[in-house]
Residue, then its C-alpha position, 0 to 999 in steps of 0.5 A: x212792322x218796325x223798320x230795321x237797319x243794321x246801321x243807323x247813322x244820325x247826321x247827313x254831314x260829311x262824316x255820316x256820308x263818308x261812313x255810309x259810303x265806306x260801309x256800302x263799298x264794303x258790301x254793308x248796304x243795310x244802312x240808313x242815314x237820318x238827316x234832320x234837314x238836308x245833306x250838308x246843311x250844317x257845318x259840312x256845307x259851311x267849311x272854308x275847305x282848306x286841306x292840309x296835313x300840318x298837325x302835332x300828333x302822329x295819328x292826326x297827321x296820318x289821317x290828314x295825309x290819307x285824307x289828302x291823298x283820297x281827295x286827289x282822286x275823289x272825283x274819279x273814285x267816288x264820282x260827283x264834284x269834290x272841288x279838289x284843287x292842289x295849290x300848296x300852302x305856305x305857313x308863316x309864324x312868329x317867335x312863339x310858334x317857331x318850334x311848333x312849326x318845325x315840329x309839325x314839319x318834321x312830323x309831316x315828313x315822317x309820314x311822307x308829306x312833301x313839306x319843309x322849312x323855307x325862307x322869307x324870299x321863297x315864301x314871297x316867290x311862292x305867293x307874289x306880294x306876300x308881306x313877310x314882315x314880322x314872321x320868323x319861320x316859314x314852311x311850305x306844304x307842296x301838295x295841300x289844297x282845298x275842296x268843296x264841303x257841300x259837293x264832297x258830302x253830296x258825292x259820298x251820299x249819292x254813291x252810297x245811295x246808288x249802292x243801296x243805302x237809304x237816306x232820309x232827309x227832313x227826318x230828325x232823331x228825336x230819341x234813342x231806344x235803350x234796352x239795358x246797357x244797349x242802344x237798339x234803335x232810333x225814334x223819329x217823328x214818324x217811326x222807330x227804326x231798330x238797329x244793331x248799331x247807331x252812330x252819333x255823327x250829328x256834329x253840333x247836335x251830338x251833345x243833345x243826342x248824348x243827353x238822350x241816354x244820359x251821356x255827357x258829351x262836352x261840346x263848345x260851339x264857335x262861329x267861324x266866318x268866311x269873307x269872299x274878297x273880289x280882286x281885279x286884274x292885274x292884282x289877281x290871286x291865280x287858282x294854283x297860288x298857294x294858300x297862306x296860314x298867316x300867324x302874324x296878321x291872324x288870318x288864313x286865305x286861299x284862292x277860289x274860282x278864276x283867280x279873281x276871288x280870295x276866301x279869307x278867314x280870321x277871328x270872329x267877333x260874335x259873342x252871343x250864345x250859339x244854337x245849331x238850330x239857329x245861328x248867323x250864317x253870314x259874316x258880320x259887317x265888323x268881321x268883314x271890315x277886320x279881315x279886309x284890313x288883315x288881308x291888306x296887311x298880309x297882301x298889300x297888293x290886294x287891298x283894293x279888293x272888295x268884299x262880295x259876301x261870304x258865309x258863317x258856320x259852326x265849329x264843334x269843339x271838344x275840350x282838346x279840339x280833337x274828335x271823339x271816335x269809338x264806342x260810347x262807354x257803357x253803351x253797347x251798339x252806340x258809336x261816337x263820331x263827332x267833335x271834329x273841331x274844324x278838321x272834319x272836312x279834310x279828315x272825313x274820307x279817312x275817319x269814315x273808313x275807320x268807323x266803318x272798319x270798327x263796325x265791320x271788323x272790330x278793329x280799325x286799320x289805324x289805332x284810334x284809341x287816343x280819340x276815345x271818349x274816355x280820354x277826357x276822364x283820364x286826362x289824356x287830352x291831345x294838344x296843339x303845339x301852337x300857343x294860342x291856336x288850339x284849332x291847329x291841332 
């Protein structure tokens, strides 16, 4: 007899885990997560972890705002360990991004984000030792922070499992069953699972799932490298010191652990083809050297820090660096939830809820139509106001 489920979620990253959690919290536990490897073994377990609300559009700003609020009580509500730390976030930009900064700050305040423009001396007071040379505008987001992508994914999944959701790890989706214009199930190496709804939350594998049913899902993969820099007293970076987005030196950095560690993200030098089944998972020596120089320019007092490794992961980018969320065009029973373009971790507590509402209620509590797949055909792309950094969204 064929196994069935009301909802089959393909992908055991934070999007799939959050969706399963929110479905289960609404009483829908006839749900199966299919994960080809282990939970959070892809992008979700390799995020830099920053949680911010500084965006260029109303919808994404509101999603990020609600996401940040969810993280602030994550461990109490969901259980497990999200790694949430509130430390604040300082932005510093050059002339070409002055208006983008001002716009995003105004938009954030409209949505209740405690953020505002500050002057260089205030930036230096917030982040002792910060070199503000070259920056013309600054902002501070008071309640920003960071978290643990792996821990959050596992926490969502464990709570969903406790409520009755089935999680099958080491179980890839090798095909989709289509009957006319409806997706009715998923093929795995061992069985076919019938389903009323199938969700494509496969991250960097999402385009491959689309091709199984003739759907072209544009997706560009980029390598994001993170370096861990060890600093010693007295030049530590205390855990509640604000993170920094530095558009002068081209990097971002945040505290980690006891204050003796800084996690820094800059520009990757990787130029080869990227395959989600096999890509570099550690930062290159060239990257580490470059980001260390950039960090020393941004924070001269940390220039004696030494690299203690790091990690690398994939960014799954859509043409406008915004996610695709909603029903697949022309295919009943098939939901798209992919392409988060570096924002999936911070947005997942809300995007999972919105997709759960779409499945259960027909209409989510926020209008996600601007994120529909059809926007690419209509030319209604969403854009970051930052000139050279579309990932800022």
